[in-house]
C-alpha positions as CSV (number, residue, x, y, z in Angstrom):
1,M,303.2,16.3,-121.3
2,D,301.3,19.6,-120.8
3,H,299.4,19.8,-117.6
4,D,297.2,22.3,-118.8
5,W,296.4,20.8,-122.1
6,L,295.4,17.6,-120.2
7,G,293.1,19.5,-117.8
8,R,291.2,21.0,-120.7
9,L,290.9,17.6,-122.1
10,V,289.4,16.4,-118.9
11,D,287.1,19.3,-118.7
12,R,286.2,18.8,-122.5
13,H,285.7,14.9,-122.5
14,A,285.1,13.5,-118.9
15,A,281.4,13.7,-118.5
16,A,280.9,12.2,-122.1
17,L,283.3,9.4,-121.4
18,E,281.7,8.6,-118.3
19,L,278.5,8.3,-120.0
20,Y,279.9,6.2,-122.6
21,A,281.3,3.5,-120.0
22,R,278.2,3.7,-117.9
23,Q,276.5,1.4,-120.9
24,W,279.1,-1.3,-119.9
25,C,280.0,-1.1,-116.3
26,D,279.1,0.2,-112.7
27,T,282.3,2.2,-112.2
28,P,282.6,4.3,-115.2
29,E,284.4,7.1,-113.0
30,D,287.3,4.6,-112.2
31,V,287.4,3.5,-115.9
32,V,287.7,7.2,-117.0
33,Q,290.3,8.1,-114.4
34,E,292.3,5.0,-115.5
35,A,292.2,6.4,-119.2
36,F,293.5,9.8,-118.6
37,L,296.3,8.4,-116.3
38,K,297.2,6.1,-119.3
39,L,297.0,9.1,-121.6
40,A,299.2,11.1,-119.1
41,S,301.8,8.1,-119.0
42,Q,302.3,8.0,-122.9
43,R,305.5,8.9,-124.3
44,S,304.2,10.2,-127.3
45,L,300.6,11.5,-127.7
46,P,298.1,9.9,-129.9
47,D,297.4,11.8,-133.2
48,K,293.4,12.0,-132.0
49,P,293.4,11.9,-128.3
50,A,289.6,12.2,-127.8
51,A,289.3,9.2,-130.1
52,W,292.1,7.4,-128.4
53,L,290.2,8.1,-124.8
54,F,287.1,6.6,-126.1
55,R,288.8,3.5,-127.3
56,V,290.6,2.9,-124.1
57,V,287.4,3.8,-122.0
58,R,285.4,1.2,-124.0
59,N,287.9,-1.3,-123.4
60,G,288.1,-0.7,-119.9
61,A,284.8,-0.8,-119.3
62,L,284.1,-4.2,-120.9
63,N,287.1,-5.4,-118.9
64,A,285.5,-4.0,-115.8
65,A,282.2,-5.9,-116.8
66,L,284.0,-9.0,-117.6
67,A,285.7,-8.8,-114.4
68,V,282.3,-8.6,-112.3
69,I,280.9,-11.7,-114.3
70,K,284.0,-13.8,-113.6
71,W,283.7,-12.9,-109.9
72,K,280.0,-13.5,-109.6
73,K,280.7,-17.1,-111.1
74,L,283.6,-17.7,-108.9
75,V,281.5,-16.8,-105.5
76,G,278.4,-18.8,-107.2
77,F,276.3,-15.7,-107.6
78,Y,274.5,-17.4,-110.4
79,A,274.1,-20.9,-108.8
80,D,270.5,-20.8,-107.8
81,F,269.1,-19.2,-111.0
82,R,268.8,-22.6,-112.4
83,H,266.1,-23.5,-109.7
84,E,264.4,-20.2,-109.4
85,H,260.6,-20.3,-110.0
86,H,259.4,-18.0,-112.6
87,S,255.9,-16.6,-112.8
88,T,253.9,-17.4,-115.9
89,Y,251.4,-14.7,-115.0
90,T,251.0,-12.4,-118.2
91,I,249.2,-8.8,-118.6
92,E,247.3,-8.4,-121.9
93,V,248.7,-5.1,-123.3
94,N,245.6,-3.9,-124.7
95,M,244.0,-4.2,-121.1
96,L,246.8,-1.8,-119.7
97,L,246.3,0.6,-122.6
98,S,242.6,0.9,-122.3
99,G,242.8,1.4,-118.3
100,E,240.6,-1.7,-117.7
101,T,241.2,-3.6,-114.2
102,N,239.4,-6.7,-114.9
103,P,240.3,-9.2,-118.0
């Protein structure tokens, strides 16, 4: 693999790939880095490397998000949410739009 070509690919697509991954996970930089490492380790290059990268990044970001959810379930992060008290206080939208302070 040509290192200059890979460098140009990183320069051209890394920022967009990070933004793309951010919609699913909190570690988009790691996901994008792993995608470029996978690309560099391919024996034969994909026909459309940018499309390939976006697919690999999406899959990696979804896997990262699922791993966080599984970890939170494992450590009981969601256990208290059933018993949590929620407020029933509501705000009238028209009141907010008109600037009124008293209902």
